[in-house]
PAVEXPA-637420 format. One record per residue (C-alpha): x, y, z; residue in three letters. Coordinates in steps of 0.2 Angstrom, whole numbers, m for minus. Layout:
BEGIN
xx	yy	zz	res
X	Y	Z	ALA
...
END
This chain:
BEGIN
xx	yy	zz	res
m79	155	m172	MET
m86	146	m156	PRO
m79	129	m150	ASN
m86	113	m157	ASP
m101	104	m148	ALA
m96	89	m139	GLU
m100	72	m147	MET
m114	62	m140	PRO
m109	49	m127	GLY
m113	34	m137	LEU
m101	40	m151	MET
m86	44	m140	VAL
m71	33	m141	ASP
m79	24	m156	THR
m71	21	m174	PRO
m85	32	m180	LEU
m80	46	m169	ALA
m62	45	m175	GLU
m67	45	m193	ARG
m79	60	m191	VAL
m65	70	m183	GLN
m53	65	m197	THR
m65	71	m210	PHE
m68	88	m200	LEU
m50	91	m198	ARG
m46	89	m217	HIS
m62	100	m220	LEU
m55	114	m210	ARG
m38	113	m219	SER
m47	112	m237	GLY
m38	95	m239	GLY
m21	104	m240	ARG
m14	91	m227	ASP
m22	76	m235	LEU
m7	65	m239	SER
m8	49	m250	ASP
m5	39	m234	ASP
m19	47	m225	VAL
m31	45	m240	LEU
m26	26	m241	ALA
m28	23	m223	SER
m44	33	m220	SER
m55	32	m235	TRP
m62	17	m245	TRP
m54	17	m262	THR
m70	9	m270	GLY
m79	25	m268	ASN
m81	32	m286	PRO
m76	50	m279	ARG
m60	44	m271	PHE
m49	50	m285	PRO
m56	68	m283	SER
m56	69	m264	LEU
m43	83	m263	ARG
m53	93	m275	ALA
m69	90	m265	ASP
m61	96	m249	PHE
m54	112	m258	ALA
m71	116	m266	ALA
m79	113	m249	TRP
m67	125	m241	TRP
m70	138	m254	GLU
m89	138	m249	ARG
m87	136	m230	LEU
m71	145	m224	GLY
m70	143	m205	ASP
m84	134	m196	PHE
m90	127	m180	ALA
m99	111	m176	VAL
m115	114	m167	VAL
m122	96	m165	ALA
m120	78	m171	TYR
m133	66	m176	GLU
m131	47	m178	SER
m145	36	m184	ARG
m135	20	m185	GLN
m118	14	m178	PRO
m108	17	m194	TYR
m115	34	m200	ALA
m115	51	m192	ALA
m118	69	m197	THR
m110	84	m191	ALA
m121	100	m191	LEU
m110	115	m194	ILE
m112	134	m195	VAL
m99	144	m205	ASP
m94	162	m202	SER
m108	169	m213	SER
m121	160	m201	ASP
m125	147	m215	ARG
m130	130	m209	HIS
m123	114	m217	TRP
m124	95	m215	ARG
m108	84	m216	CYS
m113	65	m216	PRO
m99	53	m214	VAL
m102	34	m217	VAL
m89	21	m212	ILE
m87	2	m215	GLY
m94	m10	m202	ALA
m78	m20	m202	ASP
m61	m15	m197	PRO
m52	m4	m202	PRO
m68	5	m203	HIS
m63	16	m218	LEU
m74	31	m223	ILE
m86	25	m237	LEU
m93	42	m240	GLY
m92	60	m234	SER
m99	76	m240	ALA
m105	93	m236	VAL
m123	99	m240	PHE
m133	115	m237	PRO
m145	113	m222	SER
m156	128	m220	PRO
m163	130	m202	PRO
m180	121	m200	GLY
m177	110	m215	VAL
m177	91	m212	THR
m178	75	m221	ALA
m187	59	m216	ARG
m194	43	m223	GLU
m210	45	m233	ALA
m227	39	m226	ARG
m243	33	m234	PRO
m251	49	m229	THR
m239	59	m240	ASP
m246	51	m256	ALA
m258	66	m260	GLY
m244	80	m257	VAL
m231	69	m267	LEU
m243	67	m281	ARG
m246	86	m282	ASP
m227	89	m281	ILE
m225	79	m297	GLU
m239	87	m306	ARG
m231	104	m302	ARG
m213	99	m306	THR
m208	96	m324	PRO
m194	86	m331	LEU
m185	97	m344	VAL
m179	87	m358	VAL
m172	98	m372	GLY
m186	110	m377	ASP
m200	99	m369	ALA
m207	100	m352	ARG
m215	84	m345	LEU
m227	83	m330	PHE
m232	67	m322	TYR
m248	62	m312	ASP
m247	45	m304	ARG
m265	45	m298	GLY
m273	43	m281	ALA
m263	27	m277	ASP
m246	36	m278	TYR
m236	22	m271	PHE
m243	8	m282	ALA
m227	8	m292	GLY
m216	7	m276	GLU
m226	m8	m270	ARG
m223	m16	m287	LEU
m204	m13	m285	MET
m204	m22	m269	GLY
m187	m17	m261	ASP
m188	2	m261	VAL
m186	17	m250	GLU
m194	34	m251	MET
m189	50	m242	PHE
m196	67	m241	VAL
m189	84	m237	VAL
m200	97	m227	GLU
m199	114	m219	ARG
m210	118	m204	ALA
m220	102	m208	GLY
m223	106	m226	VAL
m217	93	m238	VAL
m206	101	m252	LEU
m198	87	m261	GLY
m196	68	m263	VAL
m183	56	m268	ALA
m182	37	m269	GLY
m171	22	m271	ARG
m174	4	m276	ALA
m163	m11	m275	PHE
m167	m22	m291	PRO
m155	m35	m297	GLU
m146	m32	m313	VAL
m133	m42	m324	ARG
m118	m33	m329	ILE
m104	m42	m339	GLY
m112	m59	m335	GLY
m112	m56	m316	GLN
m128	m53	m306	VAL
m128	m38	m294	PHE
m140	m30	m282	ARG
m141	m13	m289	ALA
m145	4	m281	LEU
m157	14	m292	TYR
m161	32	m288	SER
m178	38	m294	HIS
m193	50	m292	ARG
m182	65	m287	LEU
m193	80	m287	ARG
m192	97	m278	LEU
m206	110	m279	LEU
m201	124	m291	PRO
m202	138	m277	GLU
m190	127	m266	ALA
m177	124	m279	GLN
m160	134	m277	GLY
m164	137	m259	SER
m153	123	m251	GLY
m168	113	m245	VAL
m162	98	m255	ARG
m147	97	m244	GLY
m154	86	m230	PRO
m163	75	m242	LEU
m146	72	m252	ASN
m137	69	m235	ALA
m150	56	m230	LEU
m149	48	m248	GLN
m130	48	m247	MET
m129	39	m230	GLU
m140	24	m236	GLY
m132	24	m253	GLY
m114	23	m248	MET
m119	8	m236	VAL
m127	m1	m250	ALA
m113	2	m262	ILE
m100	m4	m249	GLN
m111	m20	m247	ARG
m109	m24	m266	GLY
m123	m14	m274	CYS
m120	m6	m291	VAL
m125	12	m293	ASP
m134	14	m310	TYR
m147	25	m318	GLY
m154	32	m334	PHE
m154	50	m340	VAL
m164	57	m354	ALA
m154	64	m369	GLU
m158	82	m368	GLY
m159	83	m349	ASN
m144	94	m349	ASP
m145	98	m330	ALA
m144	79	m326	ALA
m131	75	m339	LEU
m119	88	m332	ARG
m118	77	m316	THR
m113	61	m325	ILE
m94	59	m327	GLN
m89	53	m345	PRO
m82	37	m338	GLU
m99	32	m332	ARG
m108	33	m348	ARG
m111	17	m358	TRP
m109	18	m377	LYS
m126	11	m380	ILE
m141	17	m371	GLY
m160	13	m370	ALA
m175	20	m380	VAL
m192	23	m373	ARG
m204	20	m387	LEU
m221	29	m386	ILE
m236	21	m395	LEU
m252	30	m398	ASP
m265	16	m394	THR
m278	23	m406	GLY
m266	23	m421	GLN
m258	6	m417	VAL
m274	m3	m412	ALA
m276	m20	m420	GLY
m287	m35	m420	VAL
m290	m45	m404	SER
m276	m59	m402	ALA
m269	m70	m388	GLY
m276	m75	m372	ARG
m273	m70	m353	ALA
m259	m80	m345	ALA
m260	m89	m329	GLY
m248	m97	m317	HIS
m249	m113	m327	ALA
m240	m103	m341	ASP
m226	m98	m329	ALA
m212	m110	m337	ALA
m217	m105	m355	ARG
m217	m86	m350	LEU
m200	m88	m343	VAL
m193	m96	m359	ASP
m201	m82	m370	LEU
m194	m68	m359	PHE
m177	m75	m357	ASN
m175	m79	m375	ASP
m180	m62	m380	MET
m168	m53	m368	HIS
m154	m65	m364	SER
m140	m56	m373	ASP
m145	m39	m366	GLU
m135	m30	m353	GLU
m144	m27	m336	LEU
m156	m41	m339	PHE
m157	m55	m326	VAL
m165	m71	m333	PRO
m181	m76	m325	HIS
m185	m92	m316	THR
m202	m98	m312	VAL
m200	m93	m294	ALA
m193	m75	m298	SER
m207	m72	m310	LEU
m220	m78	m298	THR
m213	m67	m285	GLU
m213	m52	m297	ARG
m232	m55	m301	LEU
m237	m57	m283	GLN
m230	m41	m276	ARG
m245	m31	m280	GLU
m257	m42	m289	SER
m271	m29	m290	SER
m260	m19	m301	ALA
m250	m31	m311	TYR
m251	m50	m311	SER
m254	m65	m322	TRP
m270	m59	m330	ASN
m260	m43	m336	ASN
m250	m54	m347	ILE
m257	m59	m364	THR
m249	m74	m373	ARG
m250	m83	m390	SER
m241	m99	m395	ASP
m224	m90	m398	HIS
m225	m73	m389	ALA
m231	m64	m373	ALA
m233	m46	m367	VAL
m236	m40	m350	GLY
m244	m23	m348	ILE
m247	m13	m332	TRP
m262	m1	m335	PRO
m255	12	m324	ALA
m265	26	m330	ARG
m250	37	m328	LEU
m255	55	m333	GLY
m243	64	m344	VAL
m243	82	m349	ARG
m231	87	m362	ARG
m227	105	m367	GLU
m216	107	m383	HIS
m215	120	m396	ALA
m230	129	m390	GLY
m241	113	m391	ILE
m248	105	m375	VAL
m254	87	m375	THR
m262	77	m361	GLU
m261	58	m362	ASP
m265	43	m351	VAL
m251	30	m351	ARG
m249	11	m349	ALA
m232	3	m347	LEU
m225	m13	m355	VAL
m216	m22	m340	LEU
m212	m39	m348	ASP
m212	m45	m366	TYR
m204	m59	m376	GLY
m205	m71	m391	CYS
m197	m85	m400	ASP
m184	m81	m412	PRO
m192	m76	m429	GLY
m209	m73	m420	ALA
m207	m54	m418	GLU
m222	m52	m429	GLY
m232	m62	m417	ASP
m227	m51	m403	LEU
m231	m35	m413	VAL
m249	m43	m415	THR
m251	m45	m397	LEU
m245	m27	m394	VAL
m257	m20	m407	ARG
m271	m30	m399	SER
m267	m23	m382	ALA
m267	m6	m389	CYS
m285	m8	m395	ALA
m291	m14	m377	SER
m281	0	m369	LEU
m289	13	m381	CYS
m306	7	m376	ALA
m302	10	m358	GLN
m297	28	m361	GLY
m278	25	m361	ILE
m270	34	m375	THR
m252	29	m374	GLU
m242	13	m372	LEU
m223	15	m366	SER
m211	1	m371	LEU
m192	1	m368	PHE
m179	m7	m380	SER
m162	m2	m387	SER
m156	m1	m405	PRO
m146	m18	m406	PRO
m160	m28	m397	ALA
m171	m40	m405	ARG
m188	m32	m409	GLY
m182	m14	m408	PHE
m185	m11	m427	ARG
m202	m18	m426	GLU
m207	m8	m411	PHE
m199	8	m417	ALA
m210	7	m433	ALA
m225	8	m422	LEU
m220	22	m411	ALA
m226	40	m413	LYS
m210	46	m403	ARG
m193	39	m398	ALA
m185	45	m382	GLU
m167	40	m380	PRO
m158	38	m363	TYR
m140	37	m357	VAL
m135	23	m346	VAL
m125	29	m331	ALA
m115	16	m321	CYS
m98	15	m313	TRP
m97	m3	m318	SER
m92	m6	m336	PRO
m103	m17	m347	PRO
m98	m33	m354	GLY
m90	m35	m371	PRO
m100	m32	m387	GLU
m112	m20	m380	LEU
m115	m13	m397	GLU
m121	m29	m403	ARG
m131	m35	m388	ARG
m140	m19	m382	GLY
m147	m14	m365	VAL
m162	m20	m356	TYR
m174	m9	m345	VAL
m186	m15	m333	ASP
m199	m2	m334	GLN
m205	m6	m317	LEU
m191	4	m310	TYR
m192	18	m322	PHE
END
């Protein structure tokens, strides 16, 4: 193999350079010389992969064998990527992320395929059309069902509603092949509020799958993700039961005992009489009480304040704001008429639906019937607009689940994957899902 490329001048004699060389040295040995002392002095033990680093290095060595570094990239002071070529002329990306503070431990390190000509970058507004097409062509496989989504002409509306979000694309020769995003919502786990790292919207065109083009995208995701986790973000997500490919990547210790359930209501079948009135900013305090009372026990729910609810409803007011919330004396429900296209193929039957999403709901204790009345009223209005489905999340122990489940045409259970364990009595309290981030 040829000699390694020289490091860029700005990296030389820096803690980052030293840690990158440490990683490459152990990569070349397959981790055989990775002693406990070196592990403890070089890697951050808070990385969930820390216990399996030796196995990771051995697995990478099996794939790579001998290699040469052909270039280095560094987009920030504490992250760099070594571009390597193995003896079979295959190209790989090796990102290394270190802590900003001494002793500058390695937060994350990995090896990803990197076919020549394939790059990753931040998504742009002009990517909306091609990303919409990628989702329409790339199904989620859940058990025997295949699900295709169409987010409409305003592809990034959901991201604007999330607020704090990043989107990346992978492309080859200027042609976008896939997308991945991460958002940073707040969640409450065991009574403590964390800023979370939530990965979403991962799609790769069918013809690009299995060709290694996801490697640069994964590398870019890992760099930012490890920095976020080191700064205190909790990495969590939801995986559909039946999505075996995704579930195989979730370690058993990450799976909570109680998950969440997406309940799908047929707006035509559930439609009821008109009820309630549109909310306004003057109702903010009452809405906060209703939403908090409904979900206060549920894991992942962060109680609202008037300020936080107002901020949520002002992020993208043309899509979801005060007028999208209907309230009565004892209940309230907020619905985003997202007009999400959903094509479902199952057992030879193909259905095409247009979906709205329940983003906020709550009621006083014992007023679940009032809340159901508002949901049924909303379904009548949605049906008149050509929206055929309404999606709502709950979990079996949560208040209102039984009443909502009785309305649903289909229940779709999800596993919660999170490195942080939930608080006590999860089986009694249940799990909250902010569908805005789903």
